[in-house]
KETIKE-945711 format. One line per field, with one value per residue: residue in one letter; x, y, z of N, C-alpha, C in turn; chain. Coordinates in nm, 4 decimals, m for minus. Example, Ala and Ser with C-alpha at 12.3 -4.5 7.8 and 13.67 -1.06 7.14 Angstrom:
<pts>
rest	c(A/S)
nxx	c(1.3190/1.2850)
nyy	c(m0.5690/m0.2250)
nzz	c(0.7800/0.7080)
caxx	c(1.2300/1.3670)
cayy	c(m0.4500/m0.1060)
cazz	c(0.7800/0.7140)
cxx	c(1.3200/1.2900)
cyy	c(m0.3300/0.0030)
czz	c(0.7800/0.7870)
kette	c(A/A)
</pts>
This chain:
<pts>
rest	c(X/X/X/X/X/X/X/X/X/X/X/X/X/X/X/X/X/X/X/X/X/X/X/X/X/X/X/X/X/X/X/X/X/X/X/X/X/X/X/X/X/X/X/X/X/X/X/X/X/X/X/X/X/X/X/X/X/X/X/X/X/X/X/X/X/X/X/X/X/X/X/X/X/X/X/X/X/X/X/X/X/X/X/X/X/X/X)
nxx	c(m0.5808/m0.3941/m0.2407/0.0488/0.1772/0.4948/0.6963/0.9376/0.9292/0.8253/0.6405/0.6364/0.6883/0.5792/0.3097/0.2670/0.3159/0.1044/m0.1227/m0.0829/m0.0926/m0.3644/m0.4617/m0.4630/m0.3638/m0.0831/0.1098/0.4106/0.4622/0.5441/0.4501/0.2510/0.0620/0.0180/m0.0988/m0.3372/m0.4564/m0.4952/m0.7051/m0.7385/m0.5718/m0.3046/m0.1674/0.0991/0.2808/0.5337/0.6998/0.8495/0.6460/0.6957/0.9290/0.8200/0.5982/0.7317/0.8694/0.6523/0.5403/0.7378/0.7280/0.4777/0.2966/0.1206/m0.0761/m0.1798/m0.2881/m0.4889/m0.6531/m0.7334/m0.8753/m1.0824/m1.2200/m1.3360/m1.1701/m1.0648/m0.8906/m0.6624/m0.5211/m0.2534/m0.1600/0.0860/0.0463/m0.2295/m0.2558/m0.1133/m0.2813/m0.4681/m0.3454)
nyy	c(0.4307/0.4809/0.2700/0.2835/0.1143/m0.0015/m0.1086/m0.0813/0.0609/0.3514/0.6520/0.6960/0.8729/1.1210/1.0555/0.9900/1.2432/1.3916/1.2651/1.3072/1.5832/1.6340/1.5523/1.2800/0.9771/0.8306/0.5520/0.4112/0.0909/m0.2575/m0.4655/m0.7426/m0.7842/m0.5231/m0.4131/m0.5503/m0.4555/m0.1900/0.0950/0.1606/0.1122/0.2315/0.1921/0.2984/0.4082/0.4477/0.4086/0.1305/m0.1383/m0.4291/m0.4679/m0.3510/m0.5135/m0.7518/m0.6788/m0.6293/m0.8805/m1.0272/m1.0643/m1.1631/m0.9569/m0.8515/m1.0524/m1.0667/m0.8087/m0.8105/m1.0109/m0.8833/m0.6652/m0.8037/m0.8790/m0.6498/m0.4409/m0.1082/m0.0061/0.1913/0.2438/0.4154/0.5575/0.3640/0.1823/0.1418/0.0061/m0.2255/m0.3476/m0.4760/m0.6729)
nzz	c(1.1847/0.8923/0.6745/0.4861/0.2267/0.2329/0.0107/m0.1061/m0.3397/m0.5066/m0.4193/m0.1378/0.0784/m0.0025/m0.0146/0.2527/0.3734/0.2610/0.3695/0.6451/0.6450/0.6065/0.8450/0.9084/1.0731/0.9728/0.8675/0.7599/0.6360/0.6030/0.7272/0.7781/0.9830/1.0764/0.8492/0.8496/1.0848/1.0261/0.9500/0.6905/0.3736/0.1789/m0.1332/m0.2772/m0.5723/m0.8115/m1.1083/m1.2874/m1.3971/m1.3805/m1.2036/m0.9722/m0.9175/m0.8620/m0.6273/m0.4564/m0.4417/m0.3209/m0.0402/m0.0056/0.0042/m0.1919/m0.2351/0.0237/0.0583/m0.1369/m0.0292/0.2096/0.1039/m0.0171/0.2054/0.2836/0.3637/0.3235/0.0430/m0.1282/m0.4308/m0.5746/m0.8713/m1.0098/m0.8060/m0.8135/m1.0566/m0.9959/m0.8152/m0.9664/m1.1048)
caxx	c(m0.4506/m0.3842/m0.1131/0.1066/0.2567/0.6355/0.7500/1.0633/0.9049/0.7192/0.6422/0.5757/0.6995/0.4835/0.1777/0.2634/0.3017/m0.0305/m0.2180/m0.0602/m0.1370/m0.5101/m0.4959/m0.4681/m0.2499/m0.0306/0.2274/0.4769/0.4795/0.5352/0.4129/0.1191/m0.0283/m0.0198/m0.1933/m0.4656/m0.5126/m0.5167/m0.8396/m0.7319/m0.4388/m0.2686/m0.0614/0.1526/0.3712/0.5875/0.8085/0.8236/0.5495/0.7503/1.0062/0.7318/0.5206/0.8235/0.8924/0.5286/0.5186/0.8501/0.6895/0.3357/0.2156/0.0135/m0.1806/m0.2389/m0.3692/m0.6082/m0.7387/m0.7928/m0.9750/m1.1952/m1.2930/m1.3945/m1.0720/m1.0532/m0.7575/m0.6488/m0.4001/m0.2186/m0.0771/0.1291/m0.0173/m0.3625/m0.2358/m0.0685/m0.3941/m0.5500/m0.2631)
cayy	c(0.4461/0.4484/0.2042/0.3063/m0.0056/0.0260/m0.2265/m0.0452/0.1274/0.4503/0.7856/0.6749/0.9907/1.2240/1.0073/1.0062/1.3864/1.4351/1.2129/1.3782/1.7211/1.6417/1.5102/1.1344/0.9061/0.7469/0.4734/0.3330/m0.0443/m0.3771/m0.5682/m0.7969/m0.7613/m0.3814/m0.3928/m0.6059/m0.3691/m0.0543/0.1330/0.1628/0.0864/0.3013/0.1264/0.3980/0.3502/0.5195/0.3295/0.0244/m0.2351/m0.5620/m0.4670/m0.3186/m0.6341/m0.8467/m0.6322/m0.6474/m1.0246/m1.0839/m1.1026/m1.1968/m0.8385/m0.8374/m1.1505/m1.0280/m0.6885/m0.8542/m1.0812/m0.7842/m0.5910/m0.8943/m0.8845/m0.5193/m0.3380/m0.0022/m0.0020/0.2920/0.2333/0.5420/0.5445/0.2261/0.1020/0.1061/m0.0966/m0.3484/m0.4099/m0.5534/m0.7728)
cazz	c(1.1239/0.7505/0.6458/0.3538/0.2011/0.2016/m0.0556/m0.1693/m0.4677/m0.5067/m0.3616/m0.0066/0.1668/m0.0431/0.0277/0.3983/0.4039/0.2229/0.4680/0.7717/0.6223/0.6231/0.9799/0.9262/1.1314/0.8647/0.9064/0.6557/0.6876/0.5188/0.8241/0.7459/1.0963/1.0767/0.7394/0.8929/1.1897/0.9750/0.9068/0.5450/0.3177/0.0557/m0.2094/m0.3693/m0.6704/m0.9257/m1.1641/m1.3843/m1.3468/m1.3466/m1.0784/m0.8598/m0.8886/m0.7982/m0.4896/m0.3815/m0.4251/m0.2466/0.0960/m0.0044/0.0316/m0.2903/m0.2037/0.1523/0.0364/m0.2105/0.0674/0.2991/0.0258/m0.0340/0.3330/0.3107/0.4016/0.2235/m0.0173/m0.2326/m0.5114/m0.6372/m0.9912/m1.0308/m0.7017/m0.8639/m1.1595/m0.9302/m0.7464/m1.0599/m1.1745)
cxx	c(m0.4588/m0.2452/m0.0722/0.2038/0.3959/0.6963/0.8729/1.0501/0.8055/0.7453/0.5839/0.5809/0.6012/0.3413/0.1634/0.2412/0.1604/m0.1338/m0.2051/m0.1120/m0.2881/m0.5566/m0.5042/m0.3452/m0.2030/0.0955/0.2796/0.5017/0.4784/0.4941/0.2688/0.0183/m0.0740/m0.1189/m0.3319/m0.5336/m0.5503/m0.6632/m0.8489/m0.5880/m0.4217/m0.1513/m0.0098/0.2391/0.4078/0.6981/0.7617/0.7400/0.6147/0.8343/0.9193/0.6489/0.6071/0.8482/0.7696/0.5054/0.6227/0.8102/0.5408/0.2436/0.0975/m0.1038/m0.2549/m0.3312/m0.4979/m0.7055/m0.8085/m0.9011/m1.1006/m1.2806/m1.3471/m1.2991/m1.0646/m0.9089/m0.7599/m0.5161/m0.3757/m0.1226/m0.0410/0.0676/m0.1570/m0.3511/m0.1967/m0.1835/m0.4737/m0.4701/m0.2747)
cyy	c(0.4030/0.3902/0.2351/0.1922/0.0346/m0.1008/m0.1933/0.0249/0.2390/0.5753/0.7841/0.7980/1.0996/1.1837/1.0243/1.1527/1.4363/1.3886/1.2849/1.5220/1.7365/1.5826/1.3608/1.0849/0.8078/0.6758/0.3978/0.1938/m0.1480/m0.4955/m0.6142/m0.7742/m0.6159/m0.3512/m0.4414/m0.5154/m0.2300/m0.0307/0.1341/0.1456/0.1708/0.2272/0.2268/0.3314/0.4461/0.4316/0.2250/m0.0861/m0.3646/m0.5612/m0.4371/m0.4402/m0.7382/m0.8082/m0.6570/m0.7945/m1.0907/m1.1383/m1.1349/m1.0788/m0.8271/m0.9278/m1.1103/m0.9065/m0.7242/m0.9257/m0.9827/m0.7039/m0.6757/m0.9076/m0.7477/m0.4107/m0.2352/0.0050/0.1004/0.2711/0.3654/0.5142/0.3972/0.1332/0.0566/m0.0058/m0.2302/m0.4217/m0.5017/m0.6539/m0.9067)
czz	c(0.9777/0.7271/0.5024/0.3299/0.1538/0.1430/m0.1397/m0.3028/m0.4426/m0.4272/m0.2206/0.0832/0.1269/m0.0049/0.1787/0.4359/0.3724/0.3254/0.6018/0.7607/0.6430/0.7565/1.0042/1.0014/1.0253/0.9112/0.7850/0.7105/0.5762/0.6058/0.7996/0.8583/1.1028/0.9651/0.7798/0.9952/1.1387/0.9388/0.7547/0.5008/0.1926/m0.0061/m0.3114/m0.4752/m0.7811/m0.9789/m1.2620/m1.3207/m1.2976/m1.2187/m0.9555/m0.8199/m0.8180/m0.6525/m0.4022/m0.3492/m0.3363/m0.1097/0.1070/0.0193/m0.0635/m0.2592/m0.0764/0.1354/m0.0371/m0.1168/0.1612/0.2275/0.0060/0.0908/0.3746/0.3554/0.2884/0.1749/m0.1300/m0.3030/m0.5808/m0.7520/m1.0153/m0.9259/m0.7422/m0.9668/m1.0969/m0.8617/m0.8383/m1.1399/m1.1077)
kette	c(A/A/A/A/A/A/A/A/A/A/A/A/A/A/A/A/A/A/A/A/A/A/A/A/A/A/A/A/A/A/A/A/A/A/A/A/A/A/A/A/A/A/A/A/A/A/A/A/A/A/A/A/A/A/A/A/A/A/A/A/A/A/A/A/A/A/A/A/A/A/A/A/A/A/A/A/A/A/A/A/A/A/A/A/A/A/A)
</pts>
């Protein structure tokens, strides 16, 4: 399962449709346990950097995603999501 991080910002539905179109099982989630169980994580994003970073940090999602990536979890940041990964 590919987890699409739903943090209230971004183009999550278009990312979900694209993944499903190519045959992936995709799930929108902000649940830390689901992110951990996922085969991979997509961090989408469209919009202003500061509000998106605040939303991502609200529930510790950013820190958790970085920890998972450090342990070898595949993480793909799209557009603003890519920028957020390196902040």
